[in-house]
C-alpha positions as a printed Julia matrix, in Angstrom:
242×3 Matrix{Float64}:
  85.71   -9.98  44.79
  86.57   -6.82  46.82
  90.17   -7.03  49.71
  90.92   -3.62  51.08
  94.76   -3.49  51.03
  95.23   -0.82  54.43
  92.92    0.55  56.36
  93.42    3.6   55.83
  93.09    3.43  52.09
  93.43    1.09  48.3
  90.98   -1.09  47.29
  91.64   -4.18  44.74
  88.42   -5.62  42.76
  88.51   -8.45  40.96
  85.79   -9.83  38.32
  85.12   -6.68  36.46
  86.18   -5.06  33.31
  86.09   -1.11  33.4
  85.31   -0.73  29.84
  81.79   -2.71  30.29
  81.18   -0.5   33.49
  77.48    1.02  32.91
  77.13    4.56  33.98
  75.29    3.7   37.1
  78.36    1.78  37.99
  80.96    4.18  37.21
  79.05    6.49  39.36
  79.53    3.97  41.94
  83.35    3.59  41.2
  83.79    7.24  41.6
  81.87    7.16  45.17
  84.26    4.03  46.12
  87.36    6.09  44.95
  86.51    9.02  46.33
  86.15    6.56  49.7
  89.34    4.73  49.48
  91.86    6.89  47.42
  93.09    4.11  45.47
  91.21    1.75  43.4
  93.59   -1.83  41.55
  91.74   -3.33  39.16
  93.31   -6.59  37.78
  93.7    -7.93  33.99
  92.08   -5.59  32.57
  91.25   -5.53  29.0
  91.4    -1.75  28.54
  92.67   -0.03  25.52
  94.01    3.24  25.75
  90.98    4.64  23.54
  88.93    3.01  26.26
  91.29    3.97  29.19
  90.47    7.87  27.67
  86.45    7.1   27.47
  86.71    6.27  31.19
  88.69    9.0   32.06
  85.87   11.59  30.03
  83.11   10.65  31.64
  84.24   12.0   34.85
  85.19   15.33  33.68
  87.82   16.91  30.74
  90.98   15.45  30.3
  94.21   17.43  31.95
  96.83   17.52  29.2
  99.85   17.97  30.79
 102.41   20.64  30.08
 105.89   19.88  30.8
 106.0    16.31  29.24
 105.58   15.29  25.95
 102.99   12.62  24.76
 102.36   10.34  22.41
 101.09   11.46  18.76
  97.72   11.74  18.64
  97.26   11.25  22.15
  97.88   14.64  24.1
  95.97   13.63  27.13
  98.16   10.82  27.56
 101.63   10.77  29.74
 103.87    7.37  29.52
 104.8     6.75  33.01
 108.5     4.55  32.5
 111.27    3.43  34.23
 114.29    1.78  32.31
 117.63    0.99  33.04
 118.24    3.96  31.05
 116.18    6.98  32.53
 117.28    4.76  35.77
 121.04    6.26  35.17
 119.81   10.02  34.35
 117.67   10.07  37.79
 121.2     9.16  39.61
 123.28   11.2   38.06
 120.9    14.66  38.79
 119.3    13.66  42.0
 120.83   14.9   45.63
 118.79   12.29  47.44
 118.49    8.11  47.72
 116.05    7.31  44.18
 114.76    4.8   46.12
 113.09    7.13  48.69
 111.92    9.34  45.56
 108.26   10.22  46.47
 106.21   12.26  44.09
 102.72   13.95  43.55
 101.14   14.77  40.14
 101.14   17.92  38.49
 100.44   19.58  42.18
 101.91   22.79  40.7
  98.94   23.51  39.08
  96.0    25.96  40.21
  93.54   23.28  39.8
  95.37   20.01  39.69
  93.44   17.45  38.5
  90.96   15.01  40.76
  91.05   11.29  39.34
  93.96    9.24  37.54
  93.89    6.41  35.66
  97.05    4.22  35.26
  97.03    1.64  32.94
 100.21   -0.99  33.69
 101.82   -1.7   29.83
 104.63   -4.02  30.73
 105.93   -4.99  34.24
 108.73   -6.49  35.55
 108.03  -10.38  36.39
 108.59  -10.05  40.24
 109.39   -6.44  42.45
 108.8    -3.25  40.68
 106.05   -2.2   43.07
 104.85    1.49  42.44
 104.09    2.37  46.38
 100.54    4.91  47.41
 101.28    6.84  50.63
  98.37    8.73  52.71
  98.91   12.25  53.41
  95.89   12.97  55.73
  97.33    9.82  58.02
 100.68   11.33  57.87
  98.88   14.29  59.5
  97.11   12.46  62.11
 100.36   10.74  63.25
 101.68   14.1   63.96
 102.24   15.31  67.89
 100.09   18.46  68.81
 103.12   20.53  68.78
 104.18   19.63  65.13
 100.62   20.72  63.85
 101.0    23.95  65.89
 103.95   24.5   64.48
 103.07   23.83  60.17
  99.59   25.71  60.59
  99.36   28.56  58.94
 102.24   27.57  56.54
 102.08   27.81  52.74
 104.19   25.14  50.12
 105.56   26.04  47.1
 104.55   23.73  44.27
 107.07   24.31  41.49
 107.78   22.39  38.31
 110.38   24.17  36.67
 113.15   22.0   37.27
 111.05   18.95  36.03
 110.86   20.96  32.8
 113.49   22.23  32.6
 115.28   18.98  32.72
 113.08   17.1   30.06
 111.96   20.0   27.8
 108.45   18.68  27.06
 110.57   15.49  25.47
 110.4    12.51  28.17
 109.16    9.73  26.57
 112.32    7.13  25.53
 110.69    3.97  23.94
 108.7     4.22  20.67
 104.63    4.94  21.69
 103.61    6.85  18.02
 105.96    9.45  18.31
 106.54   12.09  21.13
 105.27   15.05  20.94
 106.6    17.91  22.83
 104.18   20.18  25.16
 103.37   23.6   24.85
 105.45   26.66  26.72
 103.29   27.92  29.83
 105.25   29.22  32.23
 102.6    30.56  34.0
 101.22   27.51  35.59
 104.76   26.38  36.58
 103.72   26.88  40.5
 101.3    28.17  42.52
 101.39   28.26  46.59
  99.4    26.27  49.05
  98.33   25.89  52.16
 100.33   23.21  54.16
  96.84   21.67  55.1
  93.59   21.74  54.2
  90.22   23.64  55.73
  89.55   20.17  57.88
  93.08   20.54  59.67
  94.55   17.34  57.51
  97.2    18.0   55.23
  97.13   19.1   52.06
  98.3    16.7   49.68
  97.59   17.76  45.54
  97.98   14.28  44.09
  95.32   13.37  42.37
  92.99   10.32  43.53
  94.1     7.31  41.81
  92.42    4.12  39.42
  95.21    1.43  38.35
  94.22   -0.89  35.74
  96.0    -4.36  35.23
  98.09   -3.48  38.15
  98.9    -6.39  40.23
  98.39   -5.16  44.13
 100.87   -6.64  46.48
  99.98   -7.09  50.4
 102.86   -7.38  53.84
 103.72   -4.6   55.68
 105.68   -1.51  54.2
 104.53   -1.98  50.38
 100.11   -1.78  50.74
  98.99    0.86  48.18
  97.94    4.11  49.56
  96.87    7.69  47.85
  98.01   11.32  47.8
 101.45   10.45  46.68
 103.41    7.94  45.01
 106.77    6.62  44.71
 108.05    4.64  40.84
 110.66    2.09  41.5
 113.82    2.03  39.27
 113.04   -1.46  37.62
 113.67   -1.84  34.35
 110.79   -2.28  31.85
 108.11   -1.47  33.82
 106.04    1.67  32.08
 102.55    2.72  32.3
  99.67    5.47  30.58
  98.37    7.48  32.29
  95.21   10.06  32.32
  94.36   12.52  34.39
  90.47   14.16  34.74
């Protein structure tokens, strides 16, 4: 069953298991992800090693340079929202945490092309992860505003993130935490505000979300290029960049 969650982007596929897909179907999946930006798969039986195998099919795996990783899994990043973590975020953020959007490792010279999420724990209600479509946002700008940002550049920097977490951002026990290596040379880069086709440059990876619950409704449909994680407790992901 195929369900498009929003007109420009976001699709949910039911009735398939990611770890059982043939190479031909994985190729077709790549085409679908390229077209729809983010694709969701519910009720998956995929484990972490199979998630890594899925990512390796599409290319070398990325190792996050700021955040720690579970012992023995350098390519895995655990994304967690706990009560403790939410209180910490509230302390250092100068803006409403419910409206925080993030773009994955856009500071690197060559950001990853794909991201896979696997939901590890999820609250019974709420806890949605939202996705925004940068290209659509650009198209809705007025011609005057588009001309204003034409030729501008933006600095993508993660030094603040590296300083806050110190390479040890996993709070729960996922087999031990290994700190990320200190590589200051990749903490920032300068990018144009738009790509060659005139769309807003948004280097967040395209995504596949495994075992997720897709919710509908205006304002809550998942779309690509930037994501916002909720502050609900007991929600965590394993994340792999390719």
